[in-house]
N, C-alpha and C positions, 0 to 999 in steps of 0.2 A: 763447745765453741762453734763447731760446725753448724749445729742446730740454730744458734743465735745468728750466725752469718746468713744462713738461708732465710730465716725470718725477716731480717733486715732487707735483704734483696727483694723478697716478695712484697714487702710493704711499699717499697719504692715503685713497684709496678701496680699497686692498688689491691694486692691480695693479702689475706691474713691467714697464717698457718695455725690450726688448732687441733687438739687431740680428738680423734674420732672415737665416739662412744656408741656401742651397739645399743645400750640401754636408752640413751638420749634419742637415737634414731627411731627405736621402737615406740617410745613415748610420743614423739612427734607424729608418727604415723597414726597412733591411736587417737590422739586429739583431733587429727585431721579427719579421721573416719567419723568421729562423733559430730564434728562440725558439718561435714558433708551431708549427714542425715538429719541435721538440725535437732539433735537430741537435747532436751532441756530437763529431763528427769531420769535419774538412775537409781534402780533398786539394787542395793549392795547386800547380797545374801551370803552370809558367812563373813561378816566384817572383821572378826577377830579384834585386834587392837586399833583398827582404823587405818591400816596401811594403804588400802585402796583409795579411801576418801582423801587422805593426805596427798597421794599421788595425783588424783584428779585435780585438786586445787593447784598443785605444783605445775602441772602441764597446761593449766589455763581453763579448765572447765568451770563455768560460773553458774551452772544450773542447780537444780535441787538434787540432793543426795538423801536417800532414805536407807539407813543401815540397819541390818538385823544381826544381832549376835546373842545367842542363847546362854553362853557360859558367863557366870557372874563376874569372875575376875577380869576376863578380857573386856566385858561390857563396861566395867568401871573405868578402865583406861580409855575406852572408846568415848564414853560420856565426857571425860575430862578433855580429851583432844578436840572434840567437836563443839565445846560449849560456847566458843566465841564466834561461831559461824552460823548465822541465822538461817541459812539455806541448807544446812546439813542437819537432818533430823535423825535421832536414834529412836527406832520403833520400840514397842513393848518387848519385854524379854520373852522370846519364844524361838523355838526351832521352826524351820519352814519345811513342810513335807506334803504328802498327798492326802492327809486327813487332819481333822481337828481332834485334839486329845492331849496325851502326855507321852513323853519319850525319854529314854535314858541315853545320855551322851557320854562316851568314854573320853577321858581327858588325857591328852598326850603331854609328855614332859616338856615338849617345845611349844605347847599350846596350839599352834596353827595346824597341827596334824590331827587334832581331836576329831572324832567321828562317831556317828551312830553305829557304823559298821565295825566288825572285827578287823583289826589290822593284821596283815599277812607278814610272814618272815622277810619277804623281799624288801618291804618298806623298812623294817627294823634294822636289817643288815646295812642298808644304804644310809640310814639316819638313826643311830642307836639312841639319840636323845628324844626320839619321837615315841618311844615305848610308853604304853598307857600306865598312868600312875593313880588314876582315880575315876570316879563317875559322878555325874550330876543329873538329876531328873528335872526336866523342864517342860513347859507347855509346848504343844505342837499345833501349828496353824497352817492352813493352806494360804498361799499367796493370793489366790483369788478372793479369799474372804477378807483380806486386809488392804490390798492394793487400791481399791476404789476410794478409800479414805484419803489418799494422797494425790489423786488424779483429778483433772478437770478436762474440759473440752479442748484446751490448748496443749495438753500434755503430749509430748513425743518421747516415749519411754524406751529405756534400754535396761536389760537385766545383767548383772554380774553374779555368777554362781560359783562359789568356792566352798564346797561342803564335803570334801574328802570322800568321794565315792557315792554320795547321796544325791547326786545331781538329777537323776531320773525321777526320783520321788518328788523333788522340788518342782520339776516341770509338770509332772502328773497332777499336781495340785494347783497349777497355774494355767490351765488350758484356755480359759477365757483371756487372761492377760497375754498369753503367748500369741494369740490371734491379733492382738492390738499393738504389740511392740514392734519397733523397727529393727532391733538387733539384740544380741546378747553375747557375753563373753563367759565361757565355761572352762573351768580347770578340768582337764581330762587326762586319765592315765593311759599310757601306751601298753603297760603290762599290769597284771592284777596286783594291786597294793592293798585293797580292802575286799573282804569277802562279799561277793555278790554284786560288785559294782559293774556299771556299763563302761566298756573300753572304747578307745578312740574310733575304731572302724564302725562299731555299732552306733555310737553317738553321731558320727558324721552322717550315716544313713538316716538315722532318726530325724535329725534336724533338716536334712535335705527334703525328706518327705513332708516335713512341717512347713516347707517353703523358705528355708534359709540357705544362704550360700556362704561358704567359708571364705573369709577375707584375709585372715592373718593368723599366724601361729608364732608363739614365743616360748622359749624355754622357761620352765618353772623349777624342775627338780631332776637331777641326774645322780646316778650312783657314783660316788667318788672313788670307789674301788675299781670299777670297770669302765667308767665314762659312759655307760648306757643311759640314754635319755628315758626317763620314767614318767614325767608329767609335763604337760604343756598348757598354756592358756590359748584357747582357740576362740577367735572372734568371728561372729556370723552376722550377716545382715539379710533382711528379707528380700526375696525376689518377688516381683510384682505379680507373678502368675499363679501363686498358690497360697491359700490360707488354711490348708488341711492340717489335721493333727493326728498322729498315730502313736500309740504307746510303744516303748522299747520292749521287744520280746525277749 
């Protein structure tokens, strides 16, 4: 009753009380960043079942989305979700990496934790349903060999990478595209979750050397047993002073 009374009093003075949502606030900031940089094309690497594409449309992005998902089951869902959106294209079935060929992906029980890399115990303890349950061999392509098919002289591109520890390999195969984009969002681990992955400090240094500045961080995955933050989505945009590219050592 007190809440209703406060709402009524605020309305009389021209204000509306509403529940604060951290998620809504972060989404509002994200679409604002895309708009500020005039992004009209997004490469969605590691699309899974289309969660990122759905979010983009929900928050108001009306440009082109090019989604890549190598696993057959997730890709079928992705195709169904995007079928009525003419500006949301699902690319050929392939993993994205640093060379062209074939590669084996280990399939997680929860699907979205699937990776080329071996999963470490830290990840399994924090999310038991992420344990690997199978494998699938798929084609492997570099983003540089595919991206030109979707771009023209008016493209202002942004990359989202969610590949469970395989982010460095994706970027190594996209050196030309990395020099052309205005920004990117990368899911990064703060502690080792996959064998051989690049961690937050290394990735931050790498992208800074490549001419990108960190604009935003949002929580992705934390350990429910300890509350330790394990993964974040980090959003970067290009600083005008540098176009150099260096490999992560």
